[in-house]
C-alpha positions as CSV (number, residue, x, y, z in Angstrom):
1,M,130.7,91.0,60.0
2,R,130.0,88.4,62.6
3,R,131.8,90.5,65.3
4,V,129.8,93.6,64.2
5,F,126.5,91.7,64.4
6,L,127.3,90.4,67.8
7,A,128.3,93.8,69.0
8,I,124.9,95.2,67.8
9,V,123.1,92.5,69.6
10,V,125.0,93.1,72.9
11,V,124.2,96.9,72.6
12,L,120.5,96.2,71.9
13,W,120.1,93.8,74.8
14,G,122.0,96.2,77.1
15,V,119.4,99.0,76.5
16,P,116.9,99.1,79.4
17,L,113.3,98.7,78.5
18,Q,111.3,101.9,78.4
19,A,108.3,102.2,80.7
20,D,105.7,101.6,77.9
21,Q,107.7,98.5,76.8
22,K,107.6,97.2,80.4
23,V,103.8,97.9,80.6
24,D,103.3,96.0,77.3
25,R,105.4,93.1,78.6
26,L,103.4,93.0,81.9
27,A,100.1,93.1,80.0
28,Q,101.3,90.2,77.9
29,A,102.5,88.2,81.0
30,M,99.1,88.8,82.6
31,H,97.3,87.7,79.4
32,L,95.2,90.9,79.4
33,S,94.1,90.4,75.8
34,H,92.5,87.1,76.9
35,V,90.9,88.9,79.9
36,M,89.4,91.5,77.4
37,E,88.0,88.6,75.3
38,I,86.2,87.2,78.3
39,L,84.9,90.7,79.3
40,V,83.6,91.2,75.7
41,Q,81.7,87.9,75.9
42,E,80.3,89.0,79.3
43,G,79.2,92.2,77.7
44,Q,77.2,90.4,75.1
45,V,75.5,88.4,77.9
46,H,74.8,91.8,79.6
47,R,73.4,93.1,76.4
48,E,70.9,90.2,76.1
49,E,69.8,90.7,79.7
50,L,69.2,94.5,79.2
51,D,67.4,93.7,75.9
52,E,65.1,91.4,77.8
53,T,64.6,93.4,81.0
54,L,64.6,97.0,79.8
55,L,63.9,96.9,76.1
56,D,61.3,94.1,75.9
57,K,63.5,92.4,73.3
58,T,63.3,95.3,70.9
59,G,67.0,96.2,70.8
60,G,67.8,94.3,67.7
61,A,70.7,95.1,65.4
62,F,70.7,98.8,66.5
63,F,71.4,98.0,70.2
64,E,73.8,95.1,69.3
65,A,75.9,97.4,67.2
66,Q,76.1,100.0,70.0
67,V,77.2,97.4,72.5
68,R,79.8,96.0,70.1
69,D,81.3,99.5,69.8
70,I,81.2,100.0,73.6
71,Y,83.1,96.8,74.3
72,D,86.1,97.6,72.3
73,P,88.9,95.3,73.6
74,D,91.8,97.5,72.5
75,W,90.3,100.5,74.3
76,M,89.5,98.4,77.3
77,Q,93.0,97.0,77.6
78,K,94.4,100.5,77.3
79,Q,92.6,101.6,80.4
80,L,94.5,99.0,82.3
81,T,97.9,99.6,80.7
82,D,97.5,103.4,81.3
83,A,96.8,102.6,85.0
84,F,99.9,100.4,85.2
85,E,102.1,103.2,83.7
86,A,100.6,105.8,86.1
87,G,100.6,103.6,89.2
88,L,103.8,101.5,89.1
89,S,107.4,102.7,89.2
90,D,109.9,101.2,86.8
91,A,111.3,99.0,89.6
92,Q,107.7,97.8,90.5
93,L,107.0,97.1,86.8
94,D,110.2,95.0,86.8
95,Q,109.1,93.1,89.9
96,A,105.6,92.5,88.6
97,I,106.9,91.2,85.3
98,L,109.3,88.9,87.1
99,F,106.4,87.4,89.2
100,F,103.9,87.1,86.3
101,E,106.4,85.6,83.9
102,S,107.4,83.0,86.4
103,D,105.8,79.5,86.3
104,L,103.7,80.3,89.3
105,G,102.5,83.6,87.8
106,Q,101.6,82.1,84.5
107,T,99.7,79.3,86.3
108,I,97.7,81.7,88.4
109,V,96.8,83.8,85.3
110,A,95.7,80.7,83.4
111,L,93.7,79.4,86.3
112,E,91.9,82.7,86.9
113,N,91.0,83.2,83.3
114,S,89.8,79.6,82.9
115,A,87.6,79.9,86.0
116,R,86.2,83.3,84.9
117,Q,85.3,81.9,81.5
118,A,83.8,78.7,83.0
119,M,81.6,80.7,85.4
120,S,80.0,82.5,82.5
121,D,78.0,79.2,82.4
122,Q,75.3,79.6,85.0
123,A,75.4,75.8,85.8
124,I,79.1,76.0,86.6
125,E,78.6,79.2,88.7
126,D,75.9,77.4,90.6
127,M,78.2,74.4,91.2
128,A,81.0,76.8,92.4
129,R,78.5,78.5,94.8
130,E,77.4,75.1,96.2
131,A,81.0,74.1,96.8
132,Y,81.6,77.4,98.6
133,D,78.5,77.0,100.7
134,S,79.5,73.5,101.8
135,V,83.2,74.0,102.3
136,K,84.5,73.8,105.9
137,R,85.7,77.2,107.0
138,N,88.6,75.9,109.1
139,T,90.4,74.1,106.3
140,T,93.8,75.4,105.1
141,R,92.5,75.8,101.6
142,F,89.6,78.1,102.7
143,E,91.8,80.0,105.1
144,L,94.4,80.7,102.4
145,V,91.7,82.0,100.0
146,D,90.3,84.1,102.8
147,E,93.8,85.5,103.5
148,Y,94.3,86.4,99.8
149,I,90.9,88.1,99.6
150,Q,91.6,90.1,102.8
151,A,95.2,91.0,101.7
152,N,93.9,92.5,98.5
153,D,90.7,94.1,100.0
154,L,88.8,92.4,97.2
155,I,85.3,92.6,98.8
156,D,85.2,96.3,99.6
157,K,86.9,97.3,96.4
158,N,84.6,95.2,94.2
159,V,81.5,96.5,96.0
160,Q,82.6,100.1,95.6
161,G,83.4,99.5,91.9
162,A,80.0,97.8,91.4
163,L,78.1,100.7,93.0
164,S,80.0,103.2,91.0
165,S,79.3,101.3,87.8
166,D,75.6,101.1,88.6
167,Y,75.5,104.8,89.3
168,N,77.1,105.6,85.9
169,F,74.7,103.3,84.1
170,F,71.7,105.1,85.5
171,R,73.3,108.5,84.7
172,G,73.6,107.3,81.1
173,L,70.0,106.1,81.1
174,D,68.8,109.4,82.5
175,V,71.4,111.6,80.8
176,D,68.8,114.0,79.3
177,A,66.3,114.0,82.2
178,Q,68.8,115.3,84.7
179,G,67.3,113.4,87.6
180,D,68.2,113.8,91.3
181,D,71.8,112.4,91.7
182,Q,71.5,112.5,95.5
183,E,68.3,110.3,95.4
184,L,70.1,107.9,93.1
185,L,73.1,107.7,95.3
186,A,71.0,107.1,98.4
187,E,69.1,104.3,96.6
188,L,72.4,102.6,95.5
189,L,74.0,103.0,99.0
190,S,71.0,101.4,100.6
191,Q,71.9,98.2,98.6
192,K,75.5,98.2,99.8
193,K,75.0,95.5,102.4
194,S,73.3,93.1,100.0
195,R,75.8,93.8,97.3
196,A,78.6,93.0,99.7
197,A,77.1,89.7,100.6
198,E,76.6,88.9,96.9
199,T,80.2,89.9,96.1
200,E,81.6,87.9,98.9
201,A,79.8,84.8,97.9
202,W,80.9,85.2,94.2
203,L,84.6,85.9,95.1
204,Y,85.0,82.9,97.4
205,S,83.2,80.6,94.9
206,F,85.4,81.9,92.1
207,L,88.7,81.7,93.9
208,L,88.1,78.4,95.6
209,M,87.4,76.9,92.1
210,A,90.2,78.8,90.3
211,Y,92.9,78.0,92.9
212,R,92.0,74.4,93.5
213,P,95.0,73.1,91.6
214,L,97.5,75.2,93.6
215,D,99.3,73.6,96.6
216,E,99.8,75.4,99.9
217,T,103.3,76.7,99.0
218,Q,102.0,78.2,95.8
219,M,99.1,79.9,97.6
220,R,101.4,81.4,100.2
221,E,103.8,82.7,97.5
222,N,100.8,84.4,95.8
223,I,99.7,86.0,99.0
224,A,103.3,87.0,99.8
225,F,103.5,88.8,96.5
226,S,100.2,90.5,97.1
227,R,101.6,91.9,100.4
228,T,104.7,93.4,98.8
229,E,104.8,97.1,97.9
230,T,104.7,96.0,94.2
231,G,101.7,93.7,94.8
232,R,99.8,96.5,96.5
233,A,100.6,99.0,93.8
234,L,99.6,96.6,91.1
235,N,96.3,95.8,92.9
236,E,95.5,99.6,93.2
237,A,96.4,100.1,89.5
238,L,94.2,97.2,88.4
239,F,91.2,98.5,90.4
240,D,91.8,102.0,89.1
241,G,91.9,100.8,85.5
242,F,88.9,98.5,85.8
243,D,86.9,101.2,87.6
244,R,87.5,103.8,84.9
245,M,86.8,101.2,82.2
246,F,83.6,99.9,83.7
247,N,82.3,103.4,84.7
248,D,82.7,104.5,81.1
249,I,81.2,101.3,79.7
250,S,78.3,101.5,82.1
251,F,77.5,105.1,81.3
252,R,77.6,104.4,77.6
253,M,75.5,101.2,78.1
254,G,72.8,103.3,79.9
255,R,72.9,105.9,77.1
256,A,72.6,103.1,74.5
257,V,69.5,101.7,76.2
258,A,68.0,105.2,76.3
259,Q,68.7,105.8,72.7
260,T,67.3,102.4,71.7
261,L,64.1,103.2,73.7
262,R,63.8,106.5,71.9
263,A,64.4,104.9,68.5
264,S,61.7,102.3,69.2
265,D,59.2,105.1,70.1
266,L,59.6,106.8,66.8
């Protein structure tokens, strides 16, 4: 019986992981469930801001319930895992898993998530921004963060994603009125320069704080992975998944605001 059991174990371990199993393993290595928890918390902060600025604090339980349904962490994570499955080959999934399951990969994920959660506190975000404003640009630390940002095209991709998200929010807000899309697009594009400056400041503030514990060798290894074919494919998949997720969320948030306004008028 012992020999039979060992033979079964050998056979099971010898079976290659299917693509969806690899995607799940990568999601686990990247702690995506924790990322979704952070985004859900940020969604509630966004709800409070919209309630104050657009709803004059009349949203109440009706608006809160809609936002809770919109920020569904399981659905949100699926947008990313679907993007991984579509955008990475089996070999790239293997390489990405290898990197993120390594000690360095796990450290980077933990540092990024911790920093993202910390910066939800406005006081900490202000401190990170002050640190960025005062840091010397010719230090190795700053140059490595800058190289990482450039290697992943983080500023342009985040700006494009933010503008697209805003566009979808206003589409949801104006879904029945059928306003002029060209006028809306022109207005949003006119803000591109200021959004780029805002995004640049946030990214440098965030990454300088998040990566502070990493030494130069670890930073260079992280950049080197970003420059590989797998790193580039993963970066594209992440942005594709996040863009689709936030475009949908933004449209539904705009629609929820419009529905809440109509309900309050009745």
